[in-house]
N, C-alpha and C positions, 0 to 999 in steps of 0.2 A: 275926160277924167283919166287919170293914170291908173294903170293896173296895180301899182303899189298901194293904192288907197284901199284895196280889198285884200291886203295881205294877212288879215287875221288880227290886227291890232285894234281891238274894239275898246271903247271906254268902259269903265266900270258900270255895271248895271245895264249895258246894252243887251237887247233881246238875244242877239246871236251868241254872246258870251254866256248868257243864262242857259240857252239851248245846249251848248257844248257841255256845260257843267251838269245839266240834267241827264244828258246822254252818258256822261262819265259815271254818274250816280247809278244809272241802270246797269252799266257794265260791272261796276263794283259789287252791286247786289247779286248779280248772276254769278260772278266769280266767288263771292262769299258763300253762296248756296252750294256750288259744286265742291269747293274745298271743304266746307263744313260737313257735307254728307259723306264724302270719302273719308275724312278724318274720323268722324263718328263711327263709321262702319268698321274701320280698323280698330278703334278703341274698344267698341262693344265686343268685337271678336276676340280681342286680346284679353279682356277681363271675363269673357265667357257669358255674356248676357244676350238677350234677344235684341237683334240689331234694329229691327224696324222702328220701335218706339224711340230708341236712342237717336237714330238718324233723323227722324222727323222732328223731335224736340230740339236737337242741336241746330238743325237747319232753320227751323222757324225762329229761334232766338237770334241766330246770326243775321238772318235776312232783315228782321225788324230793326235790330240795332244798327246794322250797316245802312239801311235805308234812312234811318234817323240821322246818323252821323255824316252821311255823304250828301244829304239834301243841300242843294246849292244856296238856298235862301234861309237865313236863320228864322224868319217868321213863318216858314213853311215846314219846319222840321217835324212838328207834331203831326201835321197832315200827311207828310211823307211816310212816317212810321205807321200810321193807320192804313194808308193805302197799301203799303207793302204787307201789312197783316192780312188785309182782305184778299189781295192777290195771292198771297201764300196759302191762305185757308182754302180758296177755290182750287188752287193747284194741288194742294194736299188731298183734297177730296177726289180729284181725278187720278192722281198718281198712286194713291194708297191701295186702290183696288180692294179685294177681299183679304182680310187678315185672319189668320188662324193661329191659335196658340201653338208654340213649338211642341215637339213630341215629348220633351222632358218636363213639361208643365203638368199640373194636376188636371187641367181641362184640355189636354192635348187634342189638337185638330178641331176644336170648336171655334166657330166664327166669333170674332171679337172686334170691337171698335177701339180697343185700348191704344193702339198706335196713333190713330187719328185724334183721340182725346188728348193724348200726351203732346202731340204736335200743337193742337189748338191752345192747350193750357200754357205751353212754353211761349208761344207767340204772344198770348195775352200778358204773361208775366213780363216779357220784354217790352211790350207797349207800356205797361204800368211803370216800369223803370225809366223809360224814355220820358214819360210825362213828369215823373218826379224830378228827374235830372233836369228837364227843361224848366220846370217851375223854380227849382233852386238856382239854376243859372240866371234866369230872368230876374229873380229877386236880388241876387248878388249884384248883377249888372245895374239894376235900378238903384240899389243902395250906393253903389260906387259912383253913379252919376249924381246922386243927391249930395254927396260929399264934396264934389268939385264945384 
């Protein structure tokens, strides 16, 4: 067998092509997480609000949406969004640590779960949007097929 046979030109649907697409999806989600956290931190600092809940909420939303949109197989997009929500929720639990209200708040220096709750709520909102988006897209595609 020639070496050129293994040059990376796989037919559509080939498991190796799907593996590469899945790996690319993971990389895109990680990049989305990093960029969104940094951008949210700058934005929160610029407008003068508490950074931690903004960073978590924006990151959760971006991770779930990116996981959905970058999923390699159309019939696995909803599952990908759910998986990224779960991975993000577990990661947020470990990354959040103890959160205390900032010194300029009424309950300054008191322990709070608000940043984690904001992160979870934003991720769930993104998941709901993905499900609605998927159902509308599927319905539209089915109606389009029926007309043909």
